[in-house]
Backbone as numpy.savetxt, mean C-alpha at the origin, in Angstrom:
# Nx Ny Nz CAx CAy CAz Cx Cy Cz
-13.42 5.53 -14.20 -13.33 4.53 -13.49 -14.64 4.86 -12.55
-15.34 4.03 -12.59 -16.52 4.36 -12.11 -16.82 3.61 -10.68
-17.54 3.82 -9.90 -17.62 3.14 -8.89 -17.54 2.30 -8.45
-17.61 0.98 -8.94 -17.96 0.01 -8.62 -16.80 -0.40 -8.77
-15.48 -0.53 -9.80 -14.36 -0.86 -9.90 -13.44 0.15 -8.41
-13.70 1.37 -8.29 -12.86 2.02 -7.18 -13.54 0.84 -5.75
-14.47 0.69 -5.82 -15.27 -0.20 -4.50 -14.21 -1.41 -4.68
-14.33 -1.64 -5.68 -14.10 -3.31 -5.66 -11.96 -3.27 -5.47
-11.39 -2.52 -6.02 -10.00 -2.17 -5.58 -9.50 -1.99 -4.44
-10.40 -0.65 -3.49 -10.34 -0.73 -2.30 -10.87 -1.65 -1.01
-11.71 -2.83 -1.67 -12.24 -4.05 -0.92 -10.50 -4.51 -1.13
-10.15 -4.83 -1.83 -8.85 -5.83 -1.88 -8.00 -5.31 -1.81
-8.05 -3.91 -2.07 -6.60 -3.15 -0.97 -6.47 -4.22 0.61
-7.84 -3.63 0.96 -8.39 -3.91 2.83 -7.71 -5.25 2.96
-8.49 -6.37 2.17 -8.09 -7.42 2.46 -7.25 -8.03 2.38
-6.17 -6.82 1.47 -4.48 -7.56 1.36 -4.18 -7.33 2.97
-4.65 -5.69 3.66 -3.90 -5.80 4.97 -4.27 -6.40 5.41
-5.76 -6.41 5.15 -5.88 -7.10 7.06 -5.62 -9.00 6.92
-5.48 -9.50 5.88 -5.18 -10.75 5.30 -3.38 -10.98 5.91
-2.39 -9.89 5.81 -1.72 -9.89 6.33 -1.46 -9.64 7.92
-2.74 -8.63 8.63 -2.38 -8.51 9.74 -2.97 -10.00 10.69
-3.51 -10.53 10.01 -4.33 -11.79 10.67 -3.51 -13.25 10.59
-2.72 -12.89 8.92 -2.44 -14.77 8.33 -0.59 -14.28 8.38
-0.43 -13.81 7.48 0.86 -13.70 7.16 2.00 -12.71 7.91
1.73 -12.32 8.52 2.71 -11.35 9.28 4.12 -10.50 8.59
3.59 -10.17 6.90 4.68 -9.74 6.21 4.97 -8.52 6.19
4.37 -7.57 7.03 4.62 -5.91 7.77 4.81 -5.41 6.71
3.74 -5.43 5.20 3.06 -4.51 4.41 3.43 -3.47 4.81
2.59 -2.85 5.94 2.37 -0.65 6.01 3.71 -0.37 6.45
4.72 -1.20 6.97 6.37 -1.28 7.52 6.55 -0.74 5.78
6.83 -1.80 5.62 7.28 -1.56 4.10 6.83 -0.61 3.16
6.31 -0.72 2.88 5.54 -0.07 2.04 5.43 1.79 2.94
5.89 1.75 4.00 6.06 2.81 4.42 7.82 3.26 3.87
8.87 2.34 4.28 9.81 2.25 3.89 10.39 3.06 2.63
9.20 2.13 1.17 9.21 2.23 -0.27 8.69 3.81 -0.45
8.03 4.27 -0.35 7.72 5.60 -0.10 8.32 6.42 0.44
9.72 6.59 1.42 10.06 6.96 1.84 11.56 6.99 0.75
11.85 6.28 0.58 13.37 5.94 -0.34 12.25 6.82 -2.04
11.34 6.71 -1.64 10.97 7.34 -3.31 10.84 8.97 -3.40
9.84 9.09 -1.96 10.88 10.67 -1.47 11.89 11.27 -1.87
13.11 10.83 -0.97 14.09 10.52 -1.50 14.58 11.03 -2.53
13.87 10.27 -3.66 14.56 9.79 -4.98 13.97 11.29 -5.40
12.76 11.67 -5.03 11.66 12.99 -5.37 12.92 14.31 -5.41
13.42 13.82 -4.08 13.94 15.50 -3.70 15.37 15.63 -4.27
15.87 14.62 -4.62 16.90 14.82 -5.04 17.10 15.73 -6.94
16.11 15.29 -7.32 15.95 16.28 -8.63 15.09 17.24 -8.67
14.86 17.62 -7.01 14.15 18.81 -7.02 15.41 19.97 -7.14
C-alpha cells in the first residue's frame, strides 16, 4: 500500500465518523465496539 492509499482510507474513515457524530447519529463507535466484543468472545471460544 502506498502512502497515498493509506491517507485516503484514513481520511474516509475519519469523515464517516465525523458525519455520524454531526448529522446521522447512528452510534457507529458503540456499534463497532459491541461487534468487537462479540468477535473477541467468539475467538476466545476457539482458544
